[in-house]
N, C-alpha and C positions, 0 to 999 in steps of 0.2 A: 880072555884075560881082563880082569877088572883093575881099575886104577884107584888107589886110595890116596887122598891128598895128605900132605904132611900134617903132623901134629901142629896144633896152634901154639904160637909163641905166647908164653905167659904175659909178656909185655903188652899183648893185644887185649888183655882183660879189661883195661879201662875203656877201650873202644866198644867192647862187647857190652859192658855195663851201660854205657851211654845209649847204645843202640837198642837194648832190650829192657831198659828200666821200666818204660811205660807198659810194656806187655806184662812183665812180672807184677807190676803194681796193679794192673787191671785184674789179674787173676787173684791176687791176694785180697783185694778189696771186695771182689765178687763173692769169694768164699767166706771171708771173715766179717765183712760188713762193719769193719772197725778201722778207721784211718790209722790209729796208733798201733794196733796189732799188725796191720798191713806193713808198716815200716819194719817191724821185727821180722815178719815173714820174708820181706825183700832181702834184708840183711842176711838172714839164715840161708836163703836160696842162693845168693851169690857167694857166700862162704863155702857152701857145699859144692857149687859149681867150680869155684876156684881150685878146690882140693882135687877135683876130678877132671880138670881140663885136659890132662894127658890122655884121657880115655877117648876123647873126641877124634875120630878119624876123618870125618867129613865136615868141613866148616859150614856147609849149607844146612846141617842138622842142628845147629846151635839153638835156634829159636824154639823148635819143638822140644828139644832136650831141656832147655831152661823152663819152658812152660810146664813140662811134666814134673820137674823138681819143685817148681813153685806150687803146683796143685797139691802134690804130696806133702810138702812142708806146711801149707795152709791147713790141710786136713788134719795133720798131726797136731798143729797148734790148737785147732778147734776141739779136737778130742781131749787134749790136755786141759784146756780151759773148761770144757764141759765137766770133766772129772772134779776140778777144783771149784766149779760153779762160780767162776769169777767174771763171766761174760755178761755184757748188757744185751738185752733182747730186742730192743727197739732201734731200728736204723735211724729214725728221726733223732733219737738221743745222740747218736754218733755225729750226725750232721750238725746238730746244735753245738756240740762240744767243739767240733772242728771250726765252725763259723765263729764262735766266741774266741777261740784261740787265735784265729787269723785276724780278727778285729783287734785283739789286744796287741798282737805283734805289729800290725799296721799303724795303730794309734800310739802305742807306747814303745817307741823305737829302742829305748834303753834296755828292753828285755832281750833284744837280739844283739848279735855281734856286729851287725851292720848299722851304719849311721843313716840318718834320714836322707842325706844327700845321695848315698849309694842306692837306697831303695827308690828314691824319686827318679834317679837316672834309669833304673831298670823298668820302672813303670812307664817312663817316656819312651823306652825302647819297644814297648808292646805295639802291636799293630793297632790301628785306631778302633776297631771293633772290640778287641780285648780290653784296651785301655778304658774305653767308655763304660763297658759293663763292670770292670773292676772298680772304677771310681764310683759308679752308681751304688755298687754293693758296699764297699768299705769306706768310702768318704761320705756318701749321702745316706748310707744305712738302709737302702731299700731292700725289700725281700725279692727273691727270685721271681715270684709271680708279678710283682709290681714292675720289675725291670722288663719282663717279657711283655707286659701290657704297654708300657711306655714306649718300647722300641718296636712293638708289633712283630715280635718273633716268638717262637715257642719257648716254653720253660726248659726243654731239653737243650735248645741252642744256648740259652743263658748259662746253664750248668756246664755245658761243654766248653764254652768260651772262658768261664771263670776258672775251670780246671786248667785249661791251657795257659791262661794268664798267670796263675799261681806257679805252675811248673816253669814257665819261661822266666819269671822273676827269680825263682829259686835257682834255676840253672845259671842265669846271668850273675847272680850274687856269688854263687859257688865258684864259677869260672873266674870271676875277677879276683877272688881271694886265694885261689889255689892254682894259679898259673905257674 
């Protein structure tokens, strides 16, 4: 006799989104290599998942289920973009675009819905390693290689900490505005 857990409550979807956002983002960025397209893929993935939440019988399968949806959605997006020939081909272009956008947001606060005080508070909430790297990158304008050399860590560690810092700032700002 097998036991099947209850269907998931749709109200749990917010918790599911928060728990699996990074996983879905990682899949989307790995396949698309485009931070902007990855956001579209994430949105589409969670919309598809929300519509089909009633089909999940075992809550332990949500992660793999979302991963499969994200992969398929990203591949569909890439096929669609390939047909319209609108994708950029160089990952460095994407990285430059993202970095310029983040610098603009960090330096020109009027672009965002958050004021300077809110952003400063979230930066101060970062752990010391993330805060240090974030400030070296966006306040001092150092490149990842320069930060790695200055702190005697790998470039991968710099990239990882920058990513976590940006995500933590974004999450903190969103949480403070949408409580």
